[in-house]
N, C-alpha and C positions, 0 to 999 in steps of 0.2 A: 489273597485278592485275585479275582478272576481276571485273566488277560483278555484284552480286546482282540477279536479275530479280524483278519483282513476282510475287506468288503470291496466289491467292485465299485469303481468310481461312478458318481452320478453323471448322466449325460451332460455335455456342455450346453448351456442355455444362452442363446444369443442376446436376448434382451429381457427386461422385466416383464414385458407383455407375453413372453413365451413361457413364463412360469405357470405350471398348472395350479388351479385354485381348488381348495378343499372346503366344503361346506358342512362337513359332519359335525355333530354336537359333542363329539368325544375328544376334542383336542385337550391336551395336557394330561388329564387323569380322570379315569372312571373307577371309583373305589367301591368295593363291597368287602365284607369281612372274609370272604372266600378268595377274592383275587383283586388285583389292581392292574388296569390296562393303561399304559402310558403311550401317548400319541403326540408327535411333534411335527409341525409343518416346517420343513427345512429343505426346499427343492434344490438348492444349490450346494448342499452338503455332499461330500463323498463318503463320509462315515458319521454316525451319531452314536453317542453312548450315554447311558444313564448312570449317575453316581448316587448311591444310597448312603445315608448318614443316620447315626442315632441321635445327633445333636443338631440343633438349628443354627449353631454358630461356630463351634470349634471341632477339631478332630479330623482325621483322615477319613476318606470314603471307606466304608466297610465292604462295599462291592462296586465294581465297575462292570457294567453289562452292555454288550453290543445290542443296538436296536436294529430291526430289520426294515428294509425298504418296503413301503406299502403303497397304497394308491394315491394318486394326485399330489405327489411331492411330499407325502408324509412318511414318518418312520415310527415303528410301533414295537412294543414289547409287552408281554403279559406275564405277570408273576402270580402264581397260584398259592398265595398265603396271605395272612392278615398283616398288612403293613402299617396299620394305624399307629400313629406316634412317630413314624419315621420321617425323615427329611430327604429331599432329593434335588439334584441339579441335572441339567442336560449339558452336553458338550458336542460341538460339531467340528469335523475336520473339513477344511477348505483349502484347496491348492497346496495340499501336503502339510498344512499346519493345523494343530489343534487350537481352537480359540478358547477363551476363558469360559468358566462355568456360568450358567445362568439358571434361574428358577423356571425359565420358560415365560413367554409373553402372556400366556393365558393363566398363570398361577393365580389361584383364588384363596390360598392360605399360605403364609410364609412364617419363617422364624424371625428372630430379632434382626432388625435392620434389613430384612428382605433379601438376603443373599441366597437363601435356600428355601425351596417350596416345602410345604408340609402335607402329609397325608392325614386327613381328619375325617371324622364321621360327622357329616353335616347336621344330622339330627341333634347332635349335642350343642349346636350353636344357637338353637331357637330358645328364646326366653318363654316362660310359661304364658300361654295364651296367644302366641305369635300367629297361629293359624287363623285366628279370628280378628287379627289386627286389620283395621280399615281406616283410610284417611277420612277426615270430615268431608261433608258434601261440598262440591263446588259446581254451581249452576252454570257459570260462564266465566271466561278468562277476565272480563272486565271487572269482576268482583275482587280480583286479587290485590292485596297490599303486601309488598315484599319488604323483608327486614334482613339485612346482611349482618352476619356475625362470624367471628373467628373463635373457635372453641377456647383457646387459651385466654384471649383478650376478655372474653365474656365472664369468666369466673375466677381468674387468677388473683384479683385484688384481695389483699388480706381481710378487707372489710366486706367482702361479698356475702359472708355468711354461708357460703357454699362449701361443702365438705370435699367433693371430688373436683378440686380446682384444676382447670385446664384439661379436663377429661370429657369424653363422651357422656359419662354418667352425670355430669353437672346439669345436663338438661333433663334429668329424671327427678331432680330434687324439688320439692315444694316447701313452702313456708320459710324460705330463706330471706333474711332481712339484714340491713346494715345496722350498726350500733345506734343509729338515729331512728330505727324502726321502719325504714323504707324498704318495700319489697324489691328483691333482686332476682336475677336468673329467670327461671320459667314463670314465676308469678309476675315479674315485671312485664314480660311479654304478654301475658294474659291481661294485665291491667292496661297495657298500651292498646291492644286490640288488633294487631296486624294479623294477616291470614296465613302467610307463607314465610318460613324461616329459611333463608338462603345461607347455607354453611360454606365457608371457604374450603378449598380443597381438603378432602378428608381421606383420599386414597393414600397408599404408601408412597411418601416422598423422600427425597434423598438426603436433605441437608441436616436433619436433626438426628444425632446419634442416640438411638434408643437405649444404649447401654450406659449413657452418661446424662440421664435426664436431670440429675442434680445440678448440672452445669447451666441449666436454664437456657440452652440454645433455643433461638426463636426463628421461625420462618413462616411466611404466609402459606407455603405449600405448593407454589406454582413451579415445582421441579420434579416431575413425575418419575417414579422408579418402577413400581408395580401397580398397574391401573385398576386391578380387580380385587384389591385387598384394602381394608381400612388401615390407616396409619397407626403404628404401634405406640407412638408417643402420647396419643390421646387415650390409650387404654391403661388399666391399672396394672397390667403385666405384659409388657411387649414380648416377652420370651414365650408366652403361651399362645399358639396360633388360634385356639378356639376362643379365648377370652376376648380378644379385640373384636371379633366378629359378633359374639353374643352381646357385648356392651354397646356396640354400634346399633344393633337391632333393638336393644332396650331403649336407646335414645329415640329412635324412630317411633317405637311403640308409645313412649311417653308423650312425645310431641303430638301424635295422632290423638291420644286419649285426652289431651288438654286443648284440643281444638285447632291444631296447626297442621298444615301440610309442610313437607320438607323438600327443599331444592338443594341439589348437590352441584357444586361448582366443579366443572370438569375441564381438564387441560389436555386435550388430545392433539394439540397443534405442534407440540415440541416435547422433547425429553430432556431430563436434567443433564445427561451426558450424551455424547454422540458416538464416538468410536467404541466405547465400552457399554453402551446401552444394551438392554435385553433384546431389543430389535436387531441391532447390528451384530450381536453375538449369535443370533439365530438365523437370520436371512440377511447377510451383509448388504447394506446400502438400499435394500428394497423399500424400506418404510420411509425413506427421506427423499425429498426433492433435491435435485442437483442443478447447478448452473451449467452452461454450455462447456465450461472448462473442466467439469467434473467435480468441482468443489461443492460443498453443501450450501444450498441457499438458506437464507436466514430471515424470513419474514417475521419471525417471532422475537428477534433481537436476543435470543438465548443460545445461538450457535447452530441451530438446525430448524427445520420445519418438516412436518410429516406430509406424505403424499396421498391425501385422501382419495384422489381420483384413481389410484391403482386398486385393482379389484380386491385384493386381500387386506389392504389397509382399510378400505371402506368397510369390508366385512368385519374386520376387527373392531373398529369404532362402534359400529351398530350392535354387534353382539355384546360388547363390553357394557354399553349403555343399557341394553335389554337385561343384562345380568343384574345390574344395580336396581332396575325397576322391579324385576321379578323376585330376586332373592332378598333384597333389602327394603322393598316397598317404597322406593323413592318416588316422589310426586312431581318432580320437575328437574330440569337440567339447565344450568347456565354455562355456556360455552366460552371459554377464554379465547380471545382473538379468533372469533368465529370466521372472520374474513379469509383466514388461511385455508379453511375447508372449502370444498366445492359445493355448488348449489345442489347437484344431484345427490351427493351423500347426505346432506341435511334433509332433503325431501324424502329420501328412502328411510332415513332414520325416523322421521316423523310418522311415516306410514306404518312402520313396524311398532312404534310405541302406541299408536292409536289402537292397534289390535290388543294390546295389553290393558290399556286404560285410556279412554278418549279424553280424560281430564288432565293428563300429564301435560305440563307446560314447558316449552322450550324457548329459551332466549339466549342472546349472546352479544358479545362486542362485535358490532358490524364493521370492523376495520382490521388492519394489519399493523404491525410495528415497523415494517419496512417493505420494500417491493418484493414480488414473488414471481417465479417463472409461470405460475398458474395464470392464464389469461384473465384480465379484469372482468370480462363478461361471464366467467365461470365462478367467480368468487362469491362466497356467502356474505357479502358486505351489505351495509344498510341500504345503499342505492338499489340493490337487487332484492330487497325483502318482499317486494310485490310478487316475486316468483317463488316465494317460500311460504305458502299459506299455513297459518297456525304457528309460525315462528316469529319471535319478537326481537327487536334490537334496542340498544340503549340510545337515548336521544341526547346527543352532545350539543345540539342546537339549544335546547332548553336549558341544559346544564350551564353553558357558558353565557347564554343570554341573561339568565336570571341572576347568577352570582358573579359573573365576570370570567374573563379568559382563564382557561386552565394553563395556558402557555405563557401568560403574563401575570405574574402574581400580584402586581400593583393595580391591575385594571379592575374597577368595580363593574357590577352588572346592573340590570334593571332594578333589582330589589335593593341595591345599595347606592342608588342615586344616579346611575349612568343611563339616563332616559334615552338619549339619542342613539339610534342604531341597534337598540336591543328590544324594541317593541315587537317586531315580527318574529324573532326567534322564540320569545315568550308566548306569543299568540299561537305559534306553530305547536308548542307543547300543549296549550290549552285545548286545541282541537285534536290532540293525539297524533300529530304528524300526518294527518290525512288531508285530502283535498277539501278546501273550504273557500267560498268565493270572497271572503273578507280578509284573507291572509295574503299579503304581498310576498310571494316566494322569492322575488329578486332581492328582498331585504334580509335574507337569511345569511348566516355566517359561513356555512360550509357546503351548502347545496342550494339548488335553485328550483327545486320541485318537491312536492310531497311524495314520500315513498311508501307509507303504510297503507295497506289494503283494508285495514280495520284499526280502530283505536287501540285494540289489544295487541297490536304488533309494535307498539311503541312503549318503551320503558322510560318514564320521566324520572330523572334523578338530578341531584345537585352535588352529591359526593358519594364516594364508595371507598373501599380500602385503599385504592390507588390515589395518589395525589394528596393535596391538603384536605383536612377535615373542613367542614363548612365554617366553623369558628376560626380556624387558623387562616383560611382564605380571607375572611372578612377583616380580621385583625390587620392583615397586610394591605388590604385595598380600601378600607374605610378610614379616611383621614380627617383631621380637624380636632378642635378642643373637646367636642362632645362625643367623639367617636366611641369611647368605651360605653357611654350611656345608651348609644344607639344600637349596640349589638343585639340586645334582646328583642327590640321591635323588628329589626331586620330579620333575625332568625325566625320570628313568628310569621313575618310576611312571606318569606321563602317557603315555609311549610304550608302556608295557606294556599299559595299558588300551586304547589306540588300536589296537595291533597284535594283540591277542588277541580283540577284539570282532568280532561278526558285522557284515556290511556291508562297505563298501570304505574302507580307510584312506587318508588323504591327508596327506602330509608337506610342510611348507613348506621349500623349499630353504634349508639352513643350520641348521635346528633340530637336525639330527642331530649337529652339532658345537657346539651352544649359541651360535650366532651371534646377536648382538643388533643393534639399530639405534639404539643410544645413546639409547633412550627416545623416539624419534620414532614417533608412532602413524600418521602419514599421509605416507609418504615418496615420494609419487607423482612428485615433481619434486625431491627432495632430491639432493645430490651423491653421487658414488661413495663418498666417505668414510663416508657413512651406509648406503648400500644394498648395496655390494659384499659378497660373501662374503669374509671375511678368512680365507684358507686357513691362517693360523697357528693358528687355533682348533682345527684338526684334531689337531695334535700335543698341544696343551694339554688337549683334552678327548677324547683317544683312548679312554679308558675308556667314555665315553658313546657314542661312535660304535660301538665294538665291541659294546656292550650292545644298541643298536638294530639293528645288523646281525644279531646273534644272534636277536633277536625276529623279524626278517624271515625268516631261515632256518627258524625254528620254524614260522612261519605257512605258509610255502610247502611245508614237509615234511608238514604235518598238516591234512588236509581238515576236521577237526573245527572249525577256526577259520574255515572258509569254506563254511558250510552255505548252499545256494542257495535254499531255500524256506522259507516261513513254517511249514509243517507240520513240516519238518525241525528248525527251531529249537525249536518247541514240543515235539517228541518227545525231542530230545537234551539241551537246555539246561535245567538246573534250579537255581534259586537256593536257597542253603542259609539256614537260620535262624541268624543270627549274633548274635542278641540285641541288646544295646545297645553292642556292642564297637566300632561304627563301621566294621566290615569288611564289604565286599561280596564274597561268595564264591558260586561256582556250580560245578556239575559238568557235564561233557560226556561222554555215554556212553549205552548201551554201544556201543563201536566207532562213535562218532558220524560220520555221513557217510562210512562206510567207512574210518575211521581204523584204523591198526594198533594203537594203544593202546586197551585195553579201556575205561578210564575216565580222564578228565583232571579235575583239580581246580585251579581258578584262584581266587585270593583277592587282594584289594587292601586295603591299610590306608592310608586317607587321613588318619589321625591323625598328628600330628607327635610322637607318643609311641608307645612300644611298647605292644602290647595282646595279649590272648589270646582264642582262640575254639576251638570244638570241631570236629574233623573225624572222619569215620568211622574206627573202629579197624581199619584195614587196614595192610598194608605198602605204603608209597608210595616211588616213586623221584623224587628231587628234580631238577627242570630249572631252576628259577629261585628264588633265595632271597637276601635281604640284598643286592640290587643286583648279583647275579652270575648269569650264565647258563652252564649246563653241559648242552649238548645230548647229551652222551654218558651223562648220568645216573650219576655215580659215587657220589653220596650217597643213603643210604636214610633213611626216616623212618617211625616208627610213629604211627598216628593217636591221637586223644584230645584233650586240652587242649594246645594248642600256642601258642608265642609267635611273634608276627610283628613285625618291626622297624618303626620309624617310617617313614612315607612309602615303603613298599616293597610288593612283590608276592611271591606264592608260587605257583609252578606245579608241580604234582605229577602223576604218573600211575601207574597200575598196569597190568600186562601181563595 
């Protein structure tokens, strides 16, 4: 084993601001069959060494090589031989101590469990036809319909008919069915008709041991380890660094070929560990915010938060996202706890992605889990989304107004009979979180003004992986002797409001077949029995699935439900006076947003009883009534005082 030579100490750096920044594209590794050049940005290190291994998991280093100081805080070494198939780690010395080994923060290929980086030939990672892979066309953001899924949940059910259960490749299989003949997997998504598949974190995360997958350890994946590598637990062979990359690309290619765009859920706001994270083992403390007493701040609720306002942290986040967009053809990014990041970073990121593909979509959680040293006016929170053009946030007003408080499991929402106090939050979602003269902003739950600069900056949702499923929430908050029978009408009403509102609708995978999680509100590490989509629900609740599918068809066929501008919503959408009936009703017209229908009337009855209200005395064609959708419009209705069934919607139009 080669000995490490002495190296002169790096100059003392007074503060993080004095660290030199490096913007070269060669960080980590540049490989050819003739040579490999390793480059590490570690400005506070006094020495750095490279460890070479023949295995991605076990065995001592075959070589330990001293790296040389280079420009702008980097260390570099060039090895003139073919290292393909080798594994490596970096180690830095600081204050006289050698820190633990790390694959480097820029590692793009790793061995099992992500402890060692891998030297690979990237040409071997591309599936056949990858160069011609293209996402389906997207004309405008307001056309998006999001569907959130977790790789394991979506396919692990023994009755899914899917061969590659819990793997990236599950989304490459077609023709899969349940024993009752219902389409599952990819065919189910095509049948449903959504446009964008939002996959929960798929980078290399810490909690699932890739050498013990038979133990069925489960996690959502919000515990980042290596940001630029697909997670091995979703590949057919976690020990082969090339296979996980190729299979992820096959999944993307398959989704594109089948008419979907793909959104990656990214978690740059915190890391799984703090002291022993790759960040801290490379440039100690630099990547994290600290409190005045020097302790780590924790706006993530996970023990740390990253400091996106520092130049090289911002550079890292932007370059990492660009890598996923370029190398993996990702079409959108959902930012976990986006409020931890600063506005400038998010805007810079957006500008860089626009250069790659102007249709890439960015959205995130516009809040934090706890307070942060980052000043409120600099946070990428929902109230500041007007300063982040082209970036969207989740609409918690709509969520809690429609189904009831996320923080009080017993409280019903508008759709489940709680009419008082929930009108305006639902109307706020209907107008896509924008300024509208008929919304009373003082009546909102969490804010007192509109914050979206366009409807497409607002993600309307009622449930996601976090918290109770829609059905579990309704079971807890809808009481009375008839409550069980009312679940289906309420679920249909919720989705009607969701899919006819302006803004961008978001569906949690499984809600369309009334999947529950047996009352578990925080299933991030619960077993498959709790988390998996039970595909038997599809046949059981086929009526609900068909209804939601019909709503999606309606939305896609009629641009009146997809108005892209604030001015357009103000011009075309007018709320009706429904008195004290408890009904929310509005019209879209004339020929709203170029729609072929002259005028559309939409009404929602959140009461758990029948009521009546008055509509214009015109001849109307019925599209939706009493929990049924008829896109062909066979039924006619005359205006005036009309009855509307409990927990139901009415959609009419006139030509």
